[in-house]
C-alpha positions in Angstrom: 18.2 6.0 7.1 16.0 5.4 4.1 13.1 7.7 3.5 9.9 6.5 5.0 6.9 6.2 2.7 3.2 6.0 3.1 1.8 4.0 0.2 -1.9 4.0 -0.7 -3.7 1.4 -2.8 -7.2 0.2 -3.1 -8.6 -3.4 -3.5 -12.1 -4.5 -4.6 -13.0 -6.3 -1.4 -11.8 -7.0 2.2 -10.6 -10.6 1.4 -8.1 -9.4 -1.3 -7.0 -6.5 0.8 -6.3 -8.8 3.8 -4.4 -11.2 1.6 -2.2 -8.5 0.1 -1.5 -7.0 3.4 -0.3 -10.4 4.7 1.9 -10.9 1.7 3.5 -7.5 2.1 4.3 -8.0 5.7 5.6 -11.6 5.2 7.9 -10.3 2.4 9.2 -7.5 4.7 8.1 -5.0 2.0 6.0 -3.2 4.5 6.3 -2.7 8.3 2.6 -2.2 8.8 -0.5 -2.2 6.6 -3.8 -0.6 7.8 -6.9 -2.0 6.1 -9.5 0.7 6.2 -13.3 0.5 5.9 -14.8 0.2 2.4 -15.3 3.4 0.6 -17.0 4.5 -2.7 -14.6 5.5 -5.4 -15.7 7.5 -8.5 -13.4 7.8 -11.4 -13.1 7.9 -15.2 -12.0 4.6 -16.8 -11.7 4.0 -20.5 -13.9 7.0 -21.3 -16.8 6.3 -18.8 -17.4 7.5 -15.3 -17.4 4.5 -12.9 -18.3 4.0 -9.3 -17.0 1.1 -7.2 -16.8 0.1 -3.6 -13.1 -0.4 -2.6 -11.0 -1.2 0.5 -8.1 1.2 1.0 -4.8 0.1 2.3 -2.3 2.4 4.0 1.1 0.8 3.8 4.2 2.0 5.7 7.5 1.1 4.0 10.8 2.7 3.0 12.1 4.1 -0.3 14.6 1.2 -0.3 11.8 -1.4 0.0 9.5 0.4 -2.4 10.6 -1.5 -5.6 9.8 -4.9 -3.9 6.5 -3.6 -2.5 5.4 -2.3 -6.0 6.3 -5.6 -7.6 4.3 -7.5 -5.1 1.3 -5.3 -5.4 1.3 -5.4 -9.2 1.6 -9.2 -9.1 -1.3 -9.7 -6.6 -3.6 -6.9 -7.6 -6.7 -7.8 -9.6 -6.9 -4.4 -11.3 -5.5 -3.8 -14.8 -4.1 -0.5 -13.5 -3.9 -0.4 -9.7 -3.6 2.8 -7.8 -0.2 2.8 -6.1 0.7 6.2 -4.7 3.8 6.7 -2.4 3.9 9.8 -0.2 7.2 10.6 1.6 6.9 11.1 5.3 8.7 14.3 6.2 8.2 14.0 10.0 7.1 11.5 12.5 7.9 9.9 15.8 11.6 8.9 15.4 11.2 5.6 17.2 8.3 4.6 14.9 10.2 5.6 11.8 13.2 3.6 13.0 10.9 0.6 13.5 9.5 0.9 9.9 13.1 1.0 8.6 14.1 -2.1 10.6 11.0 -4.1 9.7 11.5 -3.6 6.0 15.1 -4.7 5.8 15.7 -7.8 3.7 
């Protein structure tokens, strides 16, 4: 079975987050996407400290589907440098992990 990943990204608003989530599920690049409540992000960008409201997405996928997922995020994301962080899932409910693997098969 492919390694299960939790991928995190942030979008500038709820509409773009929902649109990306739909695209990822339709393409079978993700089994599930959680759109969280808006948050405030503070970061340094091009030498200046910035603050922005963002909408986080928690994306469940597999290592095998990750290249497809990253390509879709990069193509649809409005940021010049989107946050895309993949964290391997070391343990979880086996039936859920099997479901993620099944739903992300091409």
